[in-house]
N, C-alpha and C positions, 0 to 999 in steps of 0.2 A: 236333424241339426237343431239346436236350441235357438230360441228367439233372440237371445243376446248375441249369439254368434252371427246370426243373419244380419242383425242390425249393424254389427261392426263391419261386415263385409259389404253390405249394401247389395247392389246388383252387379258388381264386377269384382274381380280379384286383382291383387297386387303381387309384387315379388317380395313383400316383407314377410319375415317369419311369423308363423301362427303361434301366438304365445300360449294359448290354452290347449293346444294339441299335444297330449302327452305321448311318450313312446308306447305305453301300453295300449292306448286307444288305437294308435296306428297299426300296431301288430294285430289287434283284434280285427280291424278292417281288412288287413292283408290276409288273415286266416280265412276270411270268407271266400277268397279266390283259391286258397290252398285246399280247402275242405273237400272239394270233389275228387282230389287226388291224394287223400289222406292215406289210402292203402299203400301207395308207392312211397310216401314219406315214412310211413311206419316201417316198411321193409328196409328202407335206407337206415333208419334209426337202429333197427335190430342188428344190422351188420356192424355197427360201430363197436359194441362190446367185443365182438369176435376179433375185429381188427386190433383193438387195444390189447387183448389177451395175447395174440400172436406177436405183437410188437414188443410187449414187456417180457415175454418169455426169452427173448434173445440175450439180454444181459445176464439172466440166470444161467443160461447155457454157457456163457462165457466164464462166469464164476466157477461152474463145475469143471470146465476145461482146465482152468488154472490150478484150482485146489486139488483136484482128483487125478489129473493126468500130467500136466506140465511140471508142477513142483515135485511130485513124487517120481517123475520121469518114467511113468508107466503109461504106455500108449495102447494097451489092450482095450479094444472097444472105442478108441478115439475116433475112428472113421465113422462109426454110427452117430457119434455126437456131432461131427461136422456135417453129416448128411441131414441130421435133424435141424441144425441151424440153417442150412441152405433151404430145407423144406419150409421152415418158418418164413424166410424171406420171400420165397415164391408164393406161398399161400397168402401172405400179407398183400403182395402186389395184386393177386387175383381178386381178393376181397375188396380192396380199395377201388379197383376198376369197376366191379359190379356196383358198389355203393355210389360212386360218382355218377355212373351211367343212369341208374334209377333216379337219383336225386336231380340231376340235370334235366332229365325228361319230364319229370313232374313240374319242376320250376318253369320250364319253357312253356308248358301247357297252361299254367296259371297266368303267365305273362300274356299269352295269347288272349285269354279271356279278359284280362284287364284292358288290353289295347282295344278290344272289340267294344267293351262297355264304354270306354272313354270316347271312342269315335261316334258311337250311336248317341251318346249324351250330347256331344257337341252338335250333332245334326238336329237335336230337338230344341236348341236355344234360339232365341228370337233374333231378328235381324239387327235390332238396336244394340244387342250385346256385341255383335261383330263390328258394328260401327265404332264402338268405344274401345275395343280391345285390339291392339296390334296383332296382326297375323303371326309375326315372329314369336310373340309370347305364347300364343296357343300352340304353335309348332314345337316349341321347346318343351312344353308340358306333355305333348302327345308323343314325342320322340325321345329326346335325351333324358327327360325325367323318368320315363318308364324304363328306358334302357338302364338307368342307374339302379333299378330294382333287380336287375338280372343276377348280379353277384349275390345279393342277399337271399333272393328266393331260390336260386338254382344251387347254391352251395353254402353260403355264409351261415345261415341260421342253423342248419342241421349239423354242419361240421363243427360249429362252436360247441354244440352239445358233446360231440366226440372228444374235443379238446378238454372239456371239463371232466369227462369220464377218465381220460388219460391222466390228468393232474391228480384226481382223487385216488386213482389206483396206485400211482407212484408214491404218494404220501403214505398210504397204508402199507405198501411193501417196505419202504424204508423204515417206518416205525417198527414194523415187525422184525426186521433184520437187526437193527440196533437203534433204539430210541434216542440214546445220547448222541450217537453219530448223526442221526437224522436231524435232531434239533440244531446241532452245529451247522448242518448243511442249510437249514432254513432260516438262519439268523438274519439274513439280509433280505428275505422275501417281503416282510412288512414294508420296508423302505420302497421296494419296487412297486408294491400295490398302491402306496400313497402317491408316488410320482406319476404312475399311470393314470390314476383318477384325475389328477390336476391337468395332465396333458389332454386327456379325453374331453374335458370341459371346453378347452380352447379349440380342439379339433372340430367339435360340433358347430361352433360359431364359424369356423373357417369354411366348412362344407356348406353352410347356409349361404355364405357370401358367394361361393363359387356358383351355386345354383342361380342366385339372383343375377350375377354378372353375365352368365351365359344366356339367360333369358333376355337381358338387355341387348346383348350382341345379336341374337336372332331377330329381335324386334327392329334394330337399326338396319340390318341386312334386308329384311322384308320391305321396310319403308323405302329404302334406297332403290331397290330393284324395281318395285312396282311404280315408284315415282320417278324413275329415271328420265322420262321425257320432260318433266318439270325441272329437274335438276339441270339437264342440259340446256333447256330453254333459258334459264336464268344464269347459266354459266357458274354453277355452284359445285362443280366436280371437286375442286380443290378443298372447298369448305367441308363437303361431305366426307372426303377422304380423311381430313384432319379429325373430324368427329369420330369416324370409325377407328382411327389410330388411337385416340384416347380411350374409347370403350374397350378396344382390344387390349390395350396396356393394362386397364383395370382388371380385365379377366385374367390376364397373365399374372398380375400381382396377387390376385386372390388364390390362384392355383399355387403360386410359390409359397404363400403362407400355409396352405394345407400340406404341401410337400415338406416344409420345414418341421411342422409338428409330427408328421409321419416319420421323418428321418430321426427326429429327436427321440421319439418313442422306441424306434427300432434300436437306436444306439444305446439307450438306457437299458433295454432288456439284454443286449449283447454284453454290455459292461458288467451288469449284475451277474450274468451267467458265468463270465470269466472269473470274477472275484469269488463266486461260490465254489467253482472248481478249485481255485487256489486254496480256499479254506479247507476243502475236503482233503486235498493233498497234504496240507500242513498238519491238520489234525489226524488224518488217517495214517500218515507215515509213522507218527509216534505210536499210534495204536498198534500198527503192524509190528513195530520193533518190540513192543511190550507183550506181543502175542495176545492182545485183546481181540483183534479181528484178523482174519486171514487176508492175504494179498488179493485173493479172488473177490472177497467181499469189498475191498477198497476199490478194485476196478469196476465191480458191479455198481457201487455207489456213484462213481464218476459217470458211468454210462446212464444210470437212471436220472441223475441230475441234468445231464445234457438233454435227455429226452424230456425232462421236466420243463426246461426253458424253451424247447421247440414249440409246444402248444401255447405257451405264454406269448411267444413272438407271433405265432399264427393268430392267436386271439386278438392281439393288438392290430394286426393287419386286417383281419376280418371285421374288427370293430370299426375300422375306417370305412370299409365298404358298407357296413350296417348304418353308420351315421349318415353317409351320403344317400343311402337308400331311404332312410327315415325322412331326411329333408326333402328328397324328391317325392316321397309318398305324400307328405303334407301338401305339396303343390298339386299333385294329381288329384287327391281327394278334395282339395279346395275347388278344383274345376268340376269334379263330379257333384259337389254340393251346390253348385250354381243352379238356381231354380228359375231363372228368367226364361221360361219356355215359350215356344210358339203357341198361339191359340190352337184349339183343337181343329178348327176349320180355317184355313188361310185362303181359300178360293171362294168367291161369291157364289151363292146358290144358282144364279142364272148362267154361270160360266161352265161349259162342259170341260171335261178333264184335259183335252188337248187343244182347245181353241176358245178364246175369250171373245164372245160376240159383241160385248159392249165396246171394246176397243179395236176389234177386227185385227187382232194380232195373234200369231201362232205362239202359244205359251212356251212350247219347247224351244222356239227360236229366241225368245226373250231370255230364257234361262241360260241358253248357250252363249248369248251375247253378253 
């Protein structure tokens, strides 16, 4: 960590956002924990094109069924086509199961390593560090913040690549089928991308606020529980409860804000998808009447566009998890960057490992007490 960064942080950490921590640098640090399991992640990535191929083959089979069997009213060999469609569905389910299992296994192992490193690093910090930092704040970074990385490491990052592959493949397929029809279908997509970019900006701030509020909640809980004798001695139960109620309300409000942006993004994607299907039906029905395209092509276009907006919707949802994970990563890595360590030797040379002769006290008893 650079000297400027250390001077800003000092010897302790706060719940404020880290302004100079870019998403790319965080991903690089996360990759250090993923690298030992890169073989499993590679296998998961290789399954994604197969899943996409099987998935996008289904609308084509539907087009063939309409144009070559249903409209001509010729059902010779139609059973084989139905069997092929069913085989695609079953194969897709099997490939998705294998891909998710491999990906989740690798992600959980990476999280295990991160938890272990964070715990061992906390053990190396000096006593003065723990005197300044509330235990609740440390517990939030070691538990909920690391838990927030689960969705990103175990599924989000890899499946986002699969969604991008699906989107690219659909664009190519539609342009090859009929580029004019495809351009009419994509006319509203730039608006969707612009709105999504704006909403994601506010979502990142909302997730930062959520992480800060939950750390404050944990801190108050720890201080209240460990200091309960003092609270009861001074009859401050009602005051402490009111303080907790306010902190809890702030955490609730922060979550509501994140949920609003999540719901807004989901609603925008669904609305744009519905409008696009309407454009396809309006434009395509005239094309079918003029024999420019077949009915099967029109149905296939509708199916492909519906599949086009599914990964966009999934990307928006996974982006939420990714934003939460990046914010949590900032906080975890800030803890790992804390360098106020214990001296190399904390026991005087004249003290044996289990008994301090200078004070005639059992060291193990002191630690336990």
